[in-house]
C-alpha positions as CSV (number, residue, x, y, z in Angstrom):
1,M,0.0,0.0,0.0
2,V,1.3,3.5,-0.9
3,D,2.0,5.9,1.9
4,S,-0.6,8.5,1.3
5,K,1.0,11.1,3.6
6,K,4.4,10.8,2.0
7,Y,3.0,11.6,-1.4
8,T,0.6,14.3,-0.4
9,A,2.0,17.8,-1.1
10,F,1.3,20.7,1.3
11,C,-1.1,22.1,-1.3
12,G,-3.1,18.9,-1.5
13,L,-1.8,17.5,-4.7
14,Y,-0.8,13.9,-4.9
15,C,2.8,13.7,-6.0
16,L,2.5,10.3,-7.8
17,D,-0.2,11.8,-10.1
18,C,2.1,14.6,-11.3
19,I,4.0,14.4,-14.6
20,P,7.3,15.6,-13.1
21,S,7.3,12.6,-10.7
22,N,6.7,10.0,-13.5
23,K,9.9,8.1,-13.2
24,H,9.0,5.9,-16.2
25,L,8.7,8.9,-18.5
26,F,12.1,10.3,-17.5
27,S,13.8,7.0,-17.8
28,I,12.5,6.7,-21.4
29,L,13.5,10.3,-22.2
30,E,17.0,9.6,-20.9
31,E,17.2,6.4,-23.0
32,V,16.0,8.2,-26.1
33,E,18.5,11.1,-25.6
34,N,21.4,8.7,-25.0
35,T,20.5,6.5,-28.0
36,L,20.3,9.5,-30.3
37,T,23.7,10.7,-29.0
38,T,25.3,7.3,-29.4
39,L,23.9,7.1,-33.0
40,Q,25.1,10.6,-33.8
41,F,21.6,11.2,-35.0
42,E,22.2,14.9,-35.4
43,K,24.4,14.0,-38.4
44,Y,21.7,11.8,-39.8
45,A,19.1,14.5,-39.3
46,E,21.4,16.9,-41.1
47,L,21.5,14.6,-44.1
48,K,17.8,14.0,-44.0
49,S,17.1,17.7,-43.8
50,R,18.2,18.1,-47.4
51,S,15.1,16.2,-48.6
52,S,12.8,16.6,-45.6
53,E,12.2,20.0,-44.0
54,V,11.1,18.5,-40.7
55,F,14.6,17.2,-39.9
56,R,15.8,20.9,-40.0
57,K,14.0,21.1,-36.7
58,Y,16.0,18.3,-35.1
59,P,17.9,20.7,-32.8
60,D,14.6,22.1,-31.5
61,F,13.4,18.5,-30.8
62,V,16.6,17.8,-28.8
63,G,16.1,21.1,-26.9
64,I,12.5,20.1,-26.1
65,L,13.6,16.7,-24.8
66,Q,16.2,18.4,-22.6
67,E,13.7,20.9,-21.3
68,I,11.2,18.1,-20.5
69,R,14.0,16.2,-18.6
70,K,14.5,19.3,-16.5
71,L,11.0,19.0,-15.2
72,E,11.8,15.8,-13.3
73,C,11.0,16.0,-9.7
74,P,13.6,14.1,-7.6
75,A,11.4,13.4,-4.6
76,P,7.9,14.0,-3.1
77,C,7.2,17.6,-1.9
78,R,7.5,16.6,1.8
79,A,10.9,15.0,1.1
80,G,12.4,18.1,-0.5
81,G,11.1,17.7,-4.0
82,G,8.4,19.7,-5.7
83,K,8.8,23.2,-7.2
84,P,11.8,25.0,-5.7
85,G,10.7,28.1,-3.8
86,C,7.1,26.9,-3.6
87,K,5.1,29.7,-1.9
88,V,2.4,27.3,-0.8
89,R,5.0,25.0,0.9
90,E,6.7,28.1,2.5
91,C,3.4,29.3,3.9
92,A,2.4,26.0,5.3
93,V,5.8,25.4,7.0
94,K,5.8,29.0,8.3
95,N,2.4,28.6,9.8
96,R,3.2,25.1,11.1
97,L,0.5,23.4,9.1
98,E,0.6,19.9,7.9
99,G,-0.9,21.2,4.7
100,C,-3.4,23.8,3.3
101,W,-6.3,21.7,4.4
102,E,-5.6,22.8,8.0
103,C,-5.9,26.5,7.0
104,R,-9.2,28.2,7.5
105,N,-8.6,30.3,4.4
106,Y,-7.7,27.6,1.8
107,K,-10.9,28.2,-0.2
108,H,-9.9,31.8,-0.8
109,C,-6.1,31.5,-0.8
110,E,-4.4,33.4,-3.7
111,L,-1.4,31.1,-3.5
112,L,-3.6,28.2,-4.5
113,D,-5.4,30.1,-7.4
114,P,-2.7,29.3,-10.1
115,L,-2.9,25.6,-9.1
116,K,-6.7,25.5,-9.3
117,K,-6.5,26.5,-13.0
118,V,-4.5,23.3,-13.8
119,H,-5.9,21.1,-11.1
120,P,-9.6,21.5,-11.0
121,N,-10.2,19.1,-8.2
122,L,-7.7,20.7,-5.8
123,E,-10.4,22.1,-3.5
124,Y,-12.2,18.8,-3.5
125,H,-9.0,17.1,-2.5
126,L,-8.3,19.5,0.3
127,E,-11.8,18.9,1.7
128,L,-11.2,15.1,1.3
129,I,-7.9,15.4,3.2
130,R,-9.5,17.6,5.9
131,D,-12.4,15.1,6.3
132,N,-10.5,11.8,6.0
133,G,-7.0,12.7,7.1
134,V,-3.8,12.8,5.1
135,E,-3.3,9.1,5.6
136,H,-6.7,8.0,4.2
137,W,-7.7,10.3,1.3
138,S,-5.8,9.3,-1.8
139,S,-7.9,6.3,-2.8
140,D,-10.9,8.7,-3.3
141,R,-9.1,11.4,-5.2
142,K,-10.3,12.6,-8.6
143,E,-8.4,13.7,-11.8
144,H,-5.1,15.5,-11.2
145,Y,-5.0,17.7,-14.3
146,S,-7.7,19.6,-16.1
147,W,-7.2,17.6,-19.3
148,G,-7.3,14.3,-17.4
């Protein structure tokens, strides 16, 4: 059984649902990047670009792969991962809260507003955590992202 508290961020997001914590994704990206480098694919793309315009964009593709890899989160929020300088985490720690669900103002908190735009069930999750406890909420959570 997964440790619900370990993977519950201060804001009420569940770390294992987040793209930056998807270890499988980042493993594949690393393998792709290493394979392309080993094959010297940039030279192949240069040759192919003479007859196919899309291969002229190969450097952009590599740049995008590298930027995606930078998104990787090394650990759950509570273990030092998550967004560096996270204002929500700083607020919770400063106010000695286990998470936003313990704050009386979480429904109107401006720090959570940007998250609510991408995570439409955030308020529902905060209520779920408040009602069921941080150890017992995750099995009843809803979609993580707005496109989920």
